[in-house]
C-alpha positions as semicolon CSV with decimal commas, in nm:
position;residue;x (nm);y (nm);z (nm)
1;M;0,000;0,000;0,000
2;D;0,137;0,341;-0,102
3;Q;0,196;0,542;0,219
4;T;0,047;0,852;0,056
5;N;-0,277;0,666;-0,008
6;K;-0,330;0,554;0,351
7;I;-0,612;0,688;0,566
8;P;-0,471;0,747;0,914
9;F;-0,672;0,678;1,225
10;L;-0,580;1,029;1,343
11;D;-0,411;1,296;1,131
12;L;-0,212;1,527;1,357
13;V;0,035;1,627;1,088
14;T;-0,205;1,812;0,859
15;L;-0,368;1,992;1,150
16;H;-0,039;2,127;1,282
17;E;0,096;2,213;0,940
18;E;-0,209;2,436;0,893
19;L;-0,129;2,617;1,219
20;E;0,249;2,614;1,186
21;A;0,302;2,991;1,166
22;E;0,086;3,061;1,472
23;L;0,242;2,782;1,676
24;V;0,596;2,887;1,588
25;E;0,510;3,241;1,697
26;V;0,415;3,108;2,042
27;F;0,752;2,935;2,069
28;R;0,936;3,244;1,945
29;K;0,763;3,463;2,203
30;A;0,861;3,221;2,481
31;L;1,223;3,232;2,367
32;H;1,231;3,611;2,363
33;T;1,062;3,657;2,701
34;A;1,180;3,344;2,889
35;G;0,815;3,297;2,983
36;F;0,826;2,923;3,036
37;I;0,635;2,871;3,362
38;G;0,315;3,049;3,469
39;G;0,258;3,411;3,376
40;S;0,000;3,578;3,155
41;V;0,012;3,314;2,880
42;L;-0,118;3,055;3,127
43;T;-0,377;3,280;3,291
44;D;-0,501;3,394;2,949
45;F;-0,556;3,035;2,840
46;E;-0,728;2,948;3,167
47;R;-0,967;3,239;3,121
48;E;-1,033;3,144;2,757
49;F;-1,096;2,775;2,827
50;A;-1,320;2,857;3,123
51;G;-1,521;3,079;2,888
52;F;-1,540;2,805;2,625
53;C;-1,674;2,561;2,884
54;D;-1,909;2,816;3,050
55;S;-1,719;2,754;3,373
56;R;-1,622;3,000;3,645
57;H;-1,270;2,862;3,688
58;C;-1,011;2,677;3,486
59;V;-0,690;2,555;3,649
60;G;-0,423;2,440;3,404
61;V;-0,226;2,136;3,516
62;S;0,025;1,893;3,372
63;S;-0,215;1,617;3,258
64;G;-0,572;1,495;3,265
65;T;-0,468;1,250;3,535
66;D;-0,350;1,531;3,762
67;A;-0,664;1,727;3,681
68;L;-0,883;1,444;3,807
69;R;-0,664;1,370;4,108
70;F;-0,653;1,735;4,219
71;A;-1,027;1,779;4,155
72;L;-1,108;1,478;4,373
73;T;-0,894;1,611;4,656
74;G;-1,038;1,960;4,621
75;A;-1,392;1,820;4,628
76;G;-1,326;1,657;4,966
77;V;-1,242;1,298;4,873
78;R;-1,017;1,163;5,146
79;P;-0,796;0,857;5,194
80;G;-1,013;0,553;5,262
81;D;-1,316;0,691;5,076
82;T;-1,473;0,503;4,787
83;V;-1,529;0,661;4,446
84;V;-1,760;0,496;4,193
85;T;-1,673;0,498;3,824
86;V;-1,694;0,271;3,517
87;P;-1,466;-0,014;3,404
88;N;-1,443;0,085;3,035
89;S;-1,211;0,381;3,058
90;F;-0,840;0,449;3,035
91;I;-0,656;0,353;3,353
92;A;-0,588;0,720;3,430
93;T;-0,942;0,740;3,572
94;T;-0,871;0,484;3,843
95;E;-0,510;0,595;3,886
96;A;-0,633;0,942;3,983
97;I;-0,873;0,794;4,238
98;S;-0,606;0,569;4,391
99;Q;-0,348;0,848;4,396
100;A;-0,595;1,068;4,582
101;G;-0,587;0,796;4,849
102;A;-0,933;0,658;4,777
103;H;-1,066;0,320;4,673
104;F;-1,254;0,283;4,347
105;D;-1,551;0,065;4,270
106;F;-1,729;0,007;3,941
107;V;-2,076;0,006;3,795
108;D;-2,153;-0,127;3,449
109;V;-2,239;0,086;3,150
110;D;-2,539;0,141;2,927
111;E;-2,542;-0,106;2,637
112;R;-2,615;0,166;2,381
113;T;-2,404;0,464;2,491
114;W;-2,129;0,270;2,680
115;N;-2,143;0,546;2,940
116;M;-2,229;0,504;3,308
117;D;-2,574;0,347;3,344
118;P;-2,770;0,539;3,612
119;R;-2,982;0,230;3,677
120;K;-2,670;0,029;3,758
121;L;-2,547;0,311;3,980
122;E;-2,875;0,305;4,173
123;E;-2,856;-0,074;4,208
124;Y;-2,502;-0,043;4,338
125;L;-2,595;0,215;4,599
126;L;-2,896;0,015;4,716
127;D;-2,766;-0,342;4,692
128;Q;-2,389;-0,325;4,730
129;C;-2,372;-0,061;5,001
130;F;-2,503;-0,014;5,354
131;I;-2,555;0,275;5,590
132;D;-2,282;0,292;5,853
133;R;-2,470;0,347;6,180
134;R;-2,175;0,527;6,333
135;T;-2,124;0,784;6,057
136;G;-2,460;0,776;5,880
137;R;-2,271;0,750;5,548
138;I;-2,345;0,509;5,268
139;T;-2,059;0,256;5,267
140;S;-1,931;0,009;5,009
141;R;-1,951;-0,356;5,110
142;R;-1,650;-0,434;4,891
143;T;-1,411;-0,166;5,016
144;N;-1,574;-0,103;5,355
145;G;-1,513;0,267;5,290
146;P;-1,767;0,549;5,273
147;V;-1,886;0,623;4,921
148;T;-1,828;0,994;4,874
149;A;-1,799;1,058;4,500
150;V;-1,902;0,946;4,154
151;V;-1,687;0,990;3,842
152;P;-1,887;0,946;3,521
153;V;-1,665;0,928;3,212
154;H;-1,789;1,112;2,904
155;L;-1,659;0,837;2,680
156;Y;-1,564;0,900;2,317
157;G;-1,688;1,259;2,345
158;Q;-2,050;1,190;2,444
159;T;-2,176;1,294;2,786
160;A;-2,320;1,051;3,035
161;D;-2,684;1,096;3,140
162;M;-2,599;1,357;3,400
163;D;-2,947;1,450;3,530
164;A;-3,007;1,096;3,653
165;I;-2,655;1,063;3,796
166;L;-2,673;1,398;3,973
167;E;-3,014;1,312;4,121
168;L;-2,879;0,990;4,270
169;A;-2,569;1,168;4,397
170;E;-2,776;1,434;4,571
171;A;-2,998;1,171;4,733
172;H;-2,695;0,989;4,874
173;R;-2,477;1,294;4,956
174;L;-2,214;1,222;4,692
175;V;-2,010;1,469;4,492
176;V;-1,985;1,427;4,114
177;I;-1,660;1,495;3,931
178;E;-1,680;1,460;3,553
179;D;-1,406;1,282;3,363
180;A;-1,436;1,502;3,054
181;C;-1,094;1,414;2,915
182;Q;-1,251;1,312;2,581
183;A;-1,536;1,562;2,577
184;H;-1,408;1,910;2,488
185;G;-1,711;2,086;2,341
186;A;-1,966;1,812;2,411
187;E;-2,308;1,923;2,534
188;Y;-2,589;1,769;2,737
189;F;-2,951;1,878;2,744
190;S;-3,054;1,891;3,108
191;R;-3,423;1,820;3,139
192;K;-3,406;1,948;3,495
193;S;-3,280;2,294;3,401
194;N;-3,432;2,286;3,050
195;R;-3,115;2,394;2,872
196;W;-2,802;2,265;2,705
197;R;-2,500;2,242;2,932
198;K;-2,135;2,198;2,842
199;A;-1,935;1,898;2,952
200;G;-1,730;2,004;3,251
201;T;-1,993;2,225;3,415
202;M;-2,241;1,980;3,564
203;G;-2,048;1,820;3,850
204;V;-1,870;2,012;4,124
205;A;-1,560;1,989;3,905
206;A;-1,432;1,822;3,590
207;A;-1,105;1,700;3,445
208;F;-0,990;1,763;3,088
209;S;-0,688;1,618;2,909
210;F;-0,488;1,802;2,645
211;Y;-0,294;1,497;2,531
212;P;-0,201;1,561;2,165
213;G;-0,469;1,333;2,020
214;K;-0,758;1,498;2,206
215;N;-1,003;1,732;2,034
216;L;-0,804;2,013;2,195
217;G;-0,451;1,881;2,226
218;A;-0,124;2,034;2,335
219;L;0,207;1,968;2,162
220;G;0,295;1,753;2,460
221;E;0,116;1,686;2,788
222;G;-0,144;1,903;2,959
223;G;-0,473;1,907;3,142
224;A;-0,718;2,132;3,325
225;I;-0,973;2,140;3,604
226;T;-1,296;2,328;3,542
227;T;-1,514;2,416;3,839
228;G;-1,759;2,669;3,971
229;S;-1,610;2,634;4,320
230;D;-1,361;2,889;4,445
231;E;-1,238;2,636;4,702
232;I;-1,175;2,355;4,452
233;A;-0,997;2,595;4,218
234;E;-0,776;2,718;4,501
235;V;-0,689;2,363;4,607
236;G;-0,603;2,279;4,247
237;R;-0,372;2,580;4,218
238;K;-0,195;2,485;4,541
239;L;-0,155;2,119;4,458
240;R;-0,008;2,187;4,114
241;Q;0,255;2,418;4,270
242;H;0,398;2,209;4,556
243;G;0,120;2,317;4,793
244;E;0,223;2,681;4,780
245;R;-0,004;2,961;4,898
246;K;0,266;3,205;4,789
247;R;0,629;3,161;4,699
248;Y;0,800;2,930;4,953
249;H;0,491;2,923;5,180
250;H;0,360;2,566;5,162
251;D;0,023;2,502;5,323
252;V;0,023;2,134;5,225
253;E;0,243;1,888;5,042
254;G;0,162;1,923;4,676
255;Y;0,297;1,814;4,341
256;N;0,487;1,946;4,044
257;G;0,171;1,949;3,835
258;R;0,192;2,271;3,637
259;L;0,083;2,332;3,279
260;D;0,384;2,479;3,099
261;A;0,327;2,828;2,964
262;I;0,440;2,730;2,616
263;Q;0,179;2,453;2,606
264;A;-0,084;2,699;2,730
265;G;0,014;2,926;2,440
266;F;-0,023;2,644;2,190
267;L;-0,362;2,559;2,340
268;S;-0,480;2,920;2,315
269;V;-0,404;2,915;1,943
270;K;-0,585;2,587;1,890
271;L;-0,880;2,683;2,110
272;R;-0,977;2,947;1,853
273;Y;-1,033;2,668;1,602
274;L;-1,194;2,417;1,836
275;P;-1,562;2,512;1,769
276;A;-1,507;2,465;1,395
277;W;-1,321;2,138;1,453
278;V;-1,604;2,004;1,669
279;E;-1,855;2,091;1,397
280;A;-1,634;1,919;1,138
281;R;-1,628;1,608;1,357
282;R;-2,006;1,620;1,391
283;A;-2,041;1,647;1,014
284;A;-1,807;1,350;0,968
285;A;-2,005;1,148;1,223
286;G;-2,325;1,232;1,037
287;R;-2,173;1,112;0,711
288;Y;-2,060;0,789;0,878
289;Q;-2,409;0,729;1,015
290;G;-2,558;0,760;0,668
291;L;-2,290;0,559;0,488
292;L;-2,276;0,277;0,741
293;S;-2,651;0,240;0,793
294;A;-2,646;-0,030;0,523
295;F;-2,445;-0,246;0,764
296;A;-2,680;-0,205;1,060
297;D;-2,741;-0,582;1,069
298;R;-2,368;-0,648;1,087
299;M;-2,237;-0,356;1,289
300;Q;-2,356;-0,160;1,592
301;L;-2,329;0,210;1,512
302;P;-2,286;0,480;1,778
303;Y;-2,608;0,569;1,956
304;Q;-2,681;0,938;2,010
305;P;-2,963;1,013;2,258
306;D;-3,172;1,322;2,196
307;W;-3,012;1,481;2,503
308;A;-2,660;1,457;2,364
309;R;-2,450;1,671;2,132
310;P;-2,131;1,465;2,118
311;A;-1,793;1,616;2,040
312;W;-1,704;1,291;1,855
313;H;-1,355;1,247;1,994
314;L;-1,386;0,894;1,857
315;Y;-1,627;0,722;1,622
316;V;-1,665;0,372;1,765
317;V;-1,857;0,082;1,614
318;A;-1,902;-0,271;1,747
319;V;-1,874;-0,584;1,539
320;E;-1,812;-0,955;1,578
321;N;-1,467;-1,078;1,472
322;R;-1,334;-0,729;1,543
323;D;-0,967;-0,825;1,517
324;Q;-1,021;-0,983;1,176
325;L;-1,194;-0,669;1,050
326;Q;-0,919;-0,448;1,191
327;Q;-0,655;-0,652;1,009
328;N;-0,857;-0,636;0,687
329;L;-0,882;-0,258;0,709
330;A;-0,511;-0,229;0,786
331;E;-0,432;-0,425;0,469
332;A;-0,649;-0,175;0,282
333;G;-0,445;0,113;0,424
334;I;-0,706;0,227;0,676
335;G;-0,596;0,299;1,033
336;T;-0,816;0,206;1,329
337;G;-0,791;0,187;1,708
338;I;-0,942;-0,003;2,001
339;H;-1,055;0,200;2,304
340;Y;-1,025;-0,009;2,519
341;P;-0,946;-0,381;2,472
342;I;-0,933;-0,479;2,841
343;P;-1,178;-0,337;3,096
344;L;-1,013;-0,191;3,403
345;H;-1,144;-0,455;3,643
346;L;-0,965;-0,725;3,441
347;Q;-0,631;-0,544;3,414
348;Q;-0,327;-0,714;3,563
349;A;-0,266;-0,403;3,774
350;Y;-0,591;-0,469;3,962
351;R;-0,583;-0,847;3,988
352;H;-0,531;-0,819;4,364
353;L;-0,874;-0,655;4,402
354;G;-1,054;-0,979;4,320
355;F;-1,268;-0,870;4,027
356;K;-1,347;-1,143;3,775
357;K;-1,478;-1,189;3,425
358;G;-1,855;-1,158;3,425
359;D;-1,870;-0,885;3,690
360;F;-1,950;-0,614;3,434
361;P;-2,082;-0,795;3,126
362;V;-2,178;-0,493;2,916
363;A;-1,834;-0,337;2,941
364;E;-1,671;-0,676;2,881
365;N;-1,883;-0,742;2,572
366;A;-1,802;-0,399;2,433
367;A;-1,429;-0,449;2,488
368;E;-1,436;-0,758;2,265
369;R;-1,630;-0,590;1,982
370;I;-1,546;-0,219;1,963
371;L;-1,341;-0,064;1,685
372;S;-1,260;0,305;1,643
373;L;-1,272;0,422;1,281
374;P;-1,074;0,721;1,151
375;M;-1,201;1,047;1,300
376;F;-1,042;1,392;1,276
377;P;-1,162;1,733;1,156
378;Q;-0,991;1,706;0,816
379;L;-1,149;1,366;0,738
380;T;-1,305;1,395;0,391
381;S;-1,620;1,244;0,250
382;E;-1,406;1,071;-0,015
383;Q;-1,202;0,904;0,257
384;Q;-1,517;0,794;0,436
385;E;-1,661;0,653;0,115
386;R;-1,343;0,451;0,068
387;I;-1,370;0,322;0,426
388;T;-1,730;0,224;0,352
389;R;-1,628;0,036;0,037
390;S;-1,367;-0,155;0,234
391;L;-1,623;-0,247;0,500
392;S;-1,869;-0,355;0,231
393;A;-1,609;-0,575;0,066
394;Y;-1,519;-0,730;0,401
395;F;-1,878;-0,813;0,491
396;E;-1,951;-0,952;0,146
397;S;-1,650;-1,182;0,163
398;S;-1,708;-1,290;0,521
399;L;-1,805;-1,655;0,536
400;E;-1,971;-1,642;0,875
401;P;-2,268;-1,415;0,944
402;E;-2,216;-1,137;1,190
403;N;-2,472;-1,151;1,472
404;L;-2,529;-0,848;1,687
405;S;-2,652;-0,882;2,042
406;P;-3,026;-0,813;2,087
407;A;-2,948;-0,485;2,262
408;S;-2,760;-0,353;1,962
409;K;-3,038;-0,410;1,709
């Protein structure tokens, strides 16, 4: 296959070539001013991203992992607490919880959206927890720690059903911190407040990642906390800067978790284009939905509820014999990805926790079938038509029929 004729899973080269002059100017300014850490470049980006998200505060940090860890601590999660999340996420979600000193526990996901299922969350709180008579707090039977927080993950750029999650959290005195690391620009229609709300503004705080492949990516590592809480923002600023209240005055032990000024400058440039990029992704997703509808009996297409405006960080389908299809597409010069092939509860890193196969069947089933197709703002209709032709040829040549689960039909 001619390299020039390949369709990449993610095209970061073209995007940055288009912005080369503006990005080089950021670097040149840093060289001429020695503005490498903090300063107005960082605070300008924080103000701009807070405005984009409709949030009161943005605190730039070194990664999405740090953003979630600092947000949990700022929201009052303490060592020994239990935080509930989902098993089909990148390990950074659970790393942040553990590194904040808390235990994590899982609930399964919705079989259509692959986001946290509020019904499963309710079942967990009612059936797998008890009220500690001494503290009056709802407590996990598995961890024997008080359940204090919920972390829904806005997977693939589509928000979880936040109204239902927030209602359960309020009833059980839990804080909600959004893992919005894949959801820059995603929106959720809140039936409760009768308006669209941006990802990152519905919980007490949220974590964003600026890893290069994200919808808004740095040219390196980066992340941010968004919050409407002055207290959480202040904790985040202290923790990222070694616990400092002011220079050499350390209120707590913190971390070296800063967002470099040069990365903040790159992000400010790219943020100006983000609304257009999100719309381009939405247009590409719409084309996929139309082109791939012919394979609805062979392939589960992404489900978009009427309360969701996804940012389409990824376009993920589900199909039997996923690995065979991925290999077939690779031979046709089409890049793909798998997000994620092993659910967190089955990872080697967490074997000691005693989870087993079958504990979260929806997430496990998805992990065996999901495939991420090419998705980036510059993806053309011609490229998508070629992808569709390759899928059609694969299905026509497949000897064994592809059978979707009942839930996916």
